C-alpha positions in Angstrom: -12.5 107.3 56.3 -9.3 105.4 56.8 -8.0 106.7 53.4 -8.8 110.2 54.4 -6.8 109.8 57.5 -3.8 108.4 55.7 -4.1 111.1 53.1 -4.2 113.7 55.8 -1.3 112.1 57.5 0.6 112.0 54.3 -0.2 115.7 53.7 1.0 116.5 57.2 4.2 114.6 56.6 4.8 116.4 53.4 4.1 119.6 55.2 6.6 118.9 57.8 9.1 118.0 55.2 8.5 121.2 53.4 9.0 123.3 56.5 12.1 121.4 57.4 13.5 121.8 54.0 12.7 125.5 54.1 14.5 125.8 57.4 17.5 124.1 56.0 17.6 126.3 52.9 17.2 129.4 55.0 20.0 128.3 57.4 22.3 127.6 54.5 21.5 130.9 52.9 22.4 132.6 56.2 25.6 130.7 56.4 26.5 131.6 52.9 25.7 135.2 53.6 27.9 135.1 56.7 30.8 133.5 54.7 30.3 136.1 52.1 30.7 138.8 54.8 33.8 137.1 56.2 35.3 136.9 52.8 34.6 140.5 52.2 36.3 141.4 55.6 39.4 139.4 54.6 39.6 141.2 51.3 39.3 144.5 53.0 42.0 143.6 55.5 44.3 142.3 52.9 43.7 145.4 50.9 44.5 147.5 53.9 47.7 145.7 54.7 48.7 145.9 51.1 48.0 149.6 51.1 50.1 150.1 54.2 53.0 148.2 52.7 52.8 150.2 49.5 52.7 153.4 51.5 55.7 152.4 53.6 57.7 151.3 50.6 56.8 154.6 48.8 57.9 156.7 51.8 61.2 154.7 51.9 61.7 155.3 48.2 61.2 159.0 48.7 63.5 159.0 51.7 66.2 157.1 49.8 66.0 159.4 46.9 67.1 162.4 48.9 70.0 160.4 50.5 73.5 160.0 49.1 73.6 156.3 48.0 77.3 156.1 48.6 76.8 157.3 52.2 74.1 154.7 52.7 76.3 151.9 51.4 79.1 153.0 53.7 76.7 153.0 56.7 75.4 149.6 55.8 78.9 148.3 55.4 80.0 149.6 58.7 76.9 148.1 60.4 77.5 144.6 59.0 81.3 144.7 59.0 82.9 141.9 61.1 86.7 142.1 61.3 88.8 139.0 60.9 91.5 140.1 63.3 91.5 142.0 66.5 92.9 145.6 66.9 96.3 146.1 68.3 96.7 149.1 70.6 99.4 150.7 72.7 99.2 151.0 76.5 97.1 154.2 76.1 94.7 152.6 73.7 96.2 154.3 70.6 95.3 152.2 67.5 98.5 150.5 66.1 96.8 148.0 63.8 93.2 147.5 62.6 91.1 145.7 59.9 89.1 148.0 57.6 86.8 147.3 54.7 88.4 148.2 51.4 87.8 147.2 47.9 89.4 145.7 44.8 88.3 147.3 41.5 87.5 144.7 39.0 86.4 145.3 35.3 83.7 143.4 33.4 84.5 144.5 29.8 81.1 143.5 28.4 79.4 146.2 30.5 81.6 149.0 29.3 79.9 150.7 26.4 82.5 153.3 25.4 86.0 151.6 25.9 87.9 154.5 24.4 86.3 157.0 26.8 87.0 154.5 29.6 90.7 154.4 28.7 91.0 158.1 28.7 89.4 158.4 32.1 91.6 155.8 33.6 94.7 157.5 32.2 93.6 160.8 33.7 92.9 159.4 37.2 95.4 156.5 37.3 98.4 157.4 35.1 100.5 154.6 36.6 98.2 151.9 35.1 99.5 150.8 31.7 97.3 151.7 28.8 98.6 148.7 26.8 97.7 146.4 29.7 94.1 147.9 29.8 93.7 147.6 26.0 94.7 144.0 26.0 92.5 143.1 29.0 89.5 144.9 27.5 89.9 143.2 24.1 90.1 139.7 25.8 86.7 140.6 27.2 87.3 138.7 30.4 86.8 139.7 34.0 90.0 141.3 35.4 91.3 143.4 38.3 92.1 147.0 37.6 93.5 147.8 41.0 93.6 146.0 44.4 93.3 147.5 47.8 91.8 150.9 46.8 92.2 153.9 49.0 89.0 155.8 49.8 90.1 158.5 47.4 90.8 156.0 44.5 87.4 154.4 45.1 85.7 157.7 44.9 87.4 158.5 41.6 86.3 155.2 40.0 82.8 155.4 41.6 82.1 158.8 40.1 83.0 157.6 36.6 79.6 156.0 36.6 80.7 153.0 34.6 78.6 149.9 35.1 81.5 147.7 34.1 83.5 148.7 37.3 82.8 146.2 40.0 83.8 146.9 43.6 84.7 143.7 45.5 84.8 144.2 49.3 88.0 143.1 51.0 89.3 143.4 54.5 92.6 145.2 54.7 95.0 145.5 57.6 96.2 149.0 58.2 98.9 150.4 60.4 98.1 154.1 61.1 101.7 154.9 62.2 103.3 153.5 59.1 107.0 153.1 59.8 106.9 153.9 63.6 106.3 150.2 64.7 107.6 148.3 61.6 110.1 146.2 63.5 107.5 145.3 66.2 104.1 144.8 64.6 105.2 142.9 61.4 102.7 142.1 58.7 100.0 139.7 57.5 99.6 137.9 54.1 96.6 138.0 51.8 95.1 135.0 53.6 95.0 136.8 56.9 97.9 134.9 58.4 100.5 136.8 60.4 103.9 136.4 58.8 106.2 138.5 61.1 106.4 140.5 64.3 103.5 140.7 66.8 101.1 139.7 64.0 102.9 136.4 63.6 103.6 135.6 67.3 100.0 136.3 68.4 98.3 135.1 65.2 95.9 132.7 66.9 95.0 135.2 69.6 94.4 137.9 67.1 92.0 135.7 65.1 90.1 134.5 68.1 86.4 135.1 67.3 85.5 135.2 71.0 87.9 137.9 71.8 87.6 139.9 68.6 85.9 142.9 70.3 88.8 143.2 72.7 92.1 144.7 71.4 95.5 143.2 72.0 97.2 145.7 74.3 101.0 146.2 74.0 103.3 147.8 76.6 104.5 150.4 74.1 103.9 154.2 74.4 103.4 155.9 71.1 104.4 159.3 72.4 107.7 157.9 73.7 108.2 155.9 70.5 107.8 159.0 68.3 110.1 161.3 70.3 112.9 158.6 70.6 112.7 157.9 66.9 113.1 161.5 66.0 116.2 161.8 68.1 117.7 158.7 66.5 117.0 160.1 63.0 118.8 163.2 64.0 121.7 161.2 65.3 122.0 159.4 62.0 122.3 162.7 60.3 124.7 164.2 62.9 127.1 161.2 63.0 126.6 159.9 59.4 125.7 156.5 60.9 124.3 153.7 58.8 121.8 152.9 61.5 120.6 153.4 65.1 118.5 151.7 67.6 117.1 152.1 71.1 115.3 150.2 73.9 113.4 151.7 76.8 112.3 149.2 79.4 110.7 149.3 82.9 113.3 147.5 85.1 110.6 146.5 87.6 108.4 144.4 85.3 110.2 144.2 82.0 107.6 146.2 80.1 109.1 147.6 76.9 107.9 151.1 76.5 109.7 151.8 73.3 111.7 149.9 70.7 113.2 151.6 67.7 115.4 150.2 65.0 116.6 152.3 62.0 116.4 152.1 59.1 112.7 151.1 59.2 110.0 150.8 56.5 106.3 151.4 55.9 104.5 148.2 56.8 101.3 149.4 54.9 103.3 148.7 51.8 103.6 144.9 51.9 107.0 143.7 50.9 109.7 141.2 51.7 112.6 142.9 53.6 115.7 140.7 53.0 118.4 143.4 53.4 120.2 142.9 56.8 120.1 146.7 57.2 116.3 146.4 57.9 116.7 143.7 60.6 115.6 144.5 64.1 118.9 145.7 65.7 117.5 145.4 69.3 116.2 141.8 69.2 117.5 140.1 66.1 121.1 141.4 65.5 124.0 140.2 67.6 126.9 142.5 68.3 130.1 142.7 70.3 129.0 145.6 72.7 132.4 146.3 74.2 132.8 147.9 77.6 129.2 147.7 78.8 130.3 144.2 79.8 132.7 145.6 82.4 129.7 146.3 84.6 128.9 142.6 84.8 132.6 141.7 85.7 132.8 144.2 88.6 129.3 143.3 89.8 130.3 139.7 90.2 133.6 140.6 92.0 131.6 142.6 94.6 129.0 139.8 94.9 131.7 137.2 95.6 133.3 139.5 98.1 136.6 139.2 96.1 136.9 143.0 96.0 135.3 146.1 97.3 134.5 149.3 95.4 137.4 151.1 97.0 139.9 148.2 96.7 143.0 149.6 94.9 144.7 147.5 92.2 148.2 148.7 91.9 150.8 148.7 89.0 148.3 148.2 86.2 150.3 148.2 82.9 149.1 150.2 79.9 149.1 147.0 77.8 149.5 143.2 78.2 149.8 140.2 76.0 147.3 137.5 76.6 147.8 134.3 74.6 148.4 135.7 71.1 146.3 138.8 71.8 147.5 142.2 72.8 145.2 144.1 75.2 145.7 147.8 75.6 143.9 150.8 77.1 142.0 153.3 75.1 144.0 156.1 76.7 146.8 156.4 79.1 145.5 155.8 82.7 147.1 155.9 86.2 148.9 152.8 87.3 146.9 152.5 90.5 143.1 152.4 90.2 140.4 151.5 92.6 137.7 149.0 91.4 135.3 152.0 91.1 137.8 153.9 89.0 138.3 150.9 86.7 134.6 151.1 85.9 134.4 154.9 85.8 137.5 155.3 83.6 136.7 152.1 81.6 140.0 150.3 82.1 140.4 147.3 79.9 143.4 145.8 81.7 142.0 146.6 85.2 138.9 144.6 84.2 140.9 141.6 83.0 142.8 141.5 86.3 139.5 141.4 88.1 138.2 138.7 85.8 141.3 136.5 86.6 140.5 136.9 90.3 136.9 135.7 89.7 137.8 132.7 87.6 136.4 131.4 84.3 133.7 129.0 85.8 132.3 131.6 88.1 132.2 134.2 85.3 130.5 131.8 82.9 127.9 130.9 85.5 127.1 134.5 86.2 126.7 135.5 82.5 124.4 132.5 82.1 122.3 133.7 85.0 122.0 137.1 83.5 120.7 135.4 80.2 123.6 136.6 78.1 124.7 133.3 76.7 121.4 131.9 75.3 118.6 133.1 73.0 116.4 135.5 74.8 112.6 135.2 75.2 110.3 137.8 73.8 106.9 137.9 71.9 108.7 138.1 68.6 110.0 135.4 66.2 112.7 137.9 65.1 115.1 137.1 68.1 118.7 136.5 67.6 121.0 133.9 69.3 124.5 134.8 70.6 127.3 133.1 68.7 129.0 130.1 70.2 132.7 130.5 71.1 135.5 128.6 72.9 136.4 129.8 76.4 140.0 129.0 75.9 142.8 131.2 74.6 142.3 134.3 76.7 138.5 134.4 76.3 137.9 135.1 80.0 140.1 138.2 79.8 138.6 139.6 76.6 135.0 138.7 77.4 135.4 140.6 80.7 135.5 143.9 78.8 133.0 142.8 76.1 135.2 141.6 73.3 135.0 138.2 71.7 131.4 137.7 72.9 128.2 138.6 71.0 124.8 139.3 72.4 121.6 141.1 71.4 121.1 144.6 72.8 117.8 143.3 74.3 119.9 140.8 76.5 122.4 143.5 77.5 119.6 145.9 78.6 117.8 143.2 80.6 121.1 142.3 82.4 121.5 146.0 83.3 117.9 146.0 84.7 118.9 143.1 87.0 122.1 145.0 88.1 120.1 148.1 89.1 116.7 146.8 90.3 117.9 145.1 93.4 119.3 142.0 91.7 116.2 140.5 90.1 116.3 139.1 86.5 113.0 140.1 84.8 111.6 138.9 81.5 111.2 141.6 78.9 107.7 141.7 77.4 105.7 143.5 74.7 102.2 142.4 75.9 100.5 144.5 78.5 99.0 142.3 81.2 98.1 143.8 84.5 97.2 140.4 86.0 100.5 138.9 85.0 102.8 137.8 87.8 106.3 138.6 86.6 108.7 135.8 87.3 111.8 137.1 89.0 115.0 135.3 89.6 117.4 136.5 92.2 120.9 136.9 90.6 122.5 139.6 92.8 122.2 140.8 96.3 120.5 144.1 97.2 123.8 145.4 98.6 125.7 144.7 95.4 123.0 146.3 93.4 123.1 149.5 95.5 127.0 149.6 95.2 126.8 149.2 91.4 124.2 152.0 91.1 126.5 154.4 92.9 129.4 153.5 90.6 127.2 153.7 87.4 126.2 157.2 88.5 129.8 158.2 88.9 130.5 157.1 85.3 128.2 160.0 84.4 129.0 162.6 87.0 132.8 162.1 87.6 135.3 164.3 85.8 137.0 161.1 84.8 133.8 159.3 83.6 133.2 158.4 80.0 129.5 159.4 80.0 129.5 163.1 81.1 127.2 164.1 78.2 124.4 162.2 79.8 124.5 164.2 83.0 121.2 165.9 82.4 120.2 168.1 85.3 117.4 166.7 87.4 117.3 163.2 85.9 120.0 161.4 87.9 121.3 159.3 85.1 123.8 156.4 85.5 125.2 154.1 83.0 128.1 152.6 81.0 129.6 153.2 77.6 130.7 150.6 75.1 132.8 151.1 71.9 133.4 148.0 69.9 135.0 147.3 66.5 132.9 145.4 64.0 134.0 141.9 63.3 133.6 140.7 59.7 134.6 137.2 58.7 136.8 136.9 61.8 138.6 140.2 61.2 138.2 143.4 63.1 137.6 146.6 61.1 137.8 150.3 61.9 134.0 150.5 61.8 132.3 150.6 65.2 129.2 149.8 67.1 128.8 152.4 69.9 126.5 151.7 72.8 125.4 153.5 76.0 123.2 151.7 78.5 121.7 154.0 81.0 119.6 153.7 84.1 117.5 156.5 85.7 116.7 157.9 88.2 119.6 156.4 90.1 118.2 157.2 93.5 115.3 154.9 92.8 116.0 153.1 89.5 113.0 152.5 87.3 114.0 152.7 83.6 116.8 151.4 81.4 117.5 153.1 78.1 119.9 151.5 75.6 121.1 153.7 72.7 123.1 152.1 69.8 124.7 153.8 66.8 125.9 151.7 63.8 129.1 153.0 62.3 129.0 156.6 63.6 131.6 159.1 62.3 133.1 162.0 64.2 130.9 165.2 64.3 133.2 168.2 64.6 130.4 170.5 63.6 128.5 169.7 66.9 129.1 172.0 69.9 129.0 169.9 73.1 128.1 171.2 76.5 130.9 169.2 78.2 131.3 169.6 81.9 130.2 173.3 81.8 132.2 174.1 78.6 131.2 174.5 75.0 133.6 172.4 72.9 133.8 170.6 69.6 135.7 167.3 69.1 136.8 165.1 66.3 136.3 161.7 68.0 134.0 158.7 67.4 133.9 156.8 70.8 130.5 156.2 72.4 131.0 158.9 74.9 130.8 161.5 72.0 127.8 160.1 70.2 125.6 157.4 71.8 125.9 159.1 75.2 125.1 162.5 73.7 122.0 161.0 72.0 120.8 159.3 75.1 121.1 162.6 77.1 118.9 164.3 74.5 116.3 161.5 74.6 116.1 161.4 78.4 115.6 165.1 78.6 112.6 164.8 76.2 111.0 161.7 77.6 111.6 162.5 81.3 108.5 164.6 81.7 106.3 161.9 80.0 107.6 159.4 82.5 106.7 161.7 85.4 110.4 162.4 86.1 111.0 166.0 86.3 113.3 168.4 88.1 110.8 169.7 90.6 109.8 166.2 91.7 113.4 165.1 92.1 114.6 168.2 93.9 111.6 168.5 96.3 111.8 164.9 97.3 115.5 164.1 97.3 117.6 167.3 97.4 115.7 170.1 99.2 114.7 169.2 102.7 111.1 170.2 103.3 110.2 172.4 106.2 107.0 172.6 108.0 
């Protein structure tokens, strides 16, 4: 009985074990089945994703096949192009300098199958490239440059040859859209992206500032004014057979330079070293004896010191005098008695020396220093000249009083005239446009003296005895002073001249100073001058017959751009308005 019970118990135990095992096996089978289902789902999902990717890729391939690959490449290049230097623009946001993506064309000879055909194609499209050079390079079988800095047209020519051996290497090139127009201002950069001259050099760090790369460097220049003035200067070189010409237009209130032209100029897109002194910046770098434009400073100081008045008459002025070992004479016969005003208007050399003697050497030296005429000027260019040193003994006071025996840059002379006419404030000339800038102004002359000088400078143009009648352009109220000086070479004066006219306008409310300089002008008897209401021709080479003439033509053209026109002047200052 007991055995039966145990046997039964054993049987029950085995039964339980069987059922349990069966449950386990069933459970495992379910799990395996579930895993199988999950694996299948993953496969389906992966297949679906793969199918989508294939579809997208296929669509893109089809899309690309109907696109111009060259255009696509250009779009891609533009999208990812990061310039290494900031743009330079004028005051109206006209592009003056910009980095663009260009290419060097390199050749991998091993990839060129038909070298004879390649040579023929290159000869057809690039005849200036030596065939001997190409043959040698191809035979060397080494990587070499066919042409650097390709133009867009040149790249297209090479691209459509379809040669695998032509490799286009991307390169950032600095371009100057206006070519020669700003050559003496903008300067150039080297192959390593460093500024080597002009604005490019002076603002090199600022132009390469990554943080500011999206913002252009704005200059005070006006491209429209620059173009018009340059055209007139080019005509003047032809008319007067001059070897060069230059001009400066500046706002006398804030020192902003609106135009600076120096001829001859050169294309700054064609990188080169300019060592010939003819290509120097005549406004900022060259130093000249400017002649009678200095008489304005002498007379202004005499008025400021209350030594003389505009109507004070100096009597018995000789036609020539001997000072130390120098003989000083007048450019033409003048009356013996002249007022201070007439001395300026008629440009009397001896009258001016008499006034200088009354002022005294130390007072005169101090005043010229205040005007910034004796030291190197400040400007955002490295190409700035320094006046030559000289000894104030041996009649220097007298000769310097009328602009002989002293050198200066035209930039300094124009800046000094700005101080004479703007109420007596010495401003700093600038090429960088900065609306937030506080212009440092030093008082060098009283308001009263400035007004008196403006009246006299106006009479130099309007008086029948004045030397600048050709600048009396109706409606523009021009004032100024002429200067005719002989060139000094190796301590000897020659017959060749530097002729200058520094003008200020409009004189009822002075705003602009315009300096015009002609280098070695010749008489122009073929020209018909409108001189004081008469049509005449002359055979003379003084500044009154060339630089004044050119300045008048310039002012007439740029006046409307500067919002200075006849109707404005006459309505506000001549014609009384009635209600």
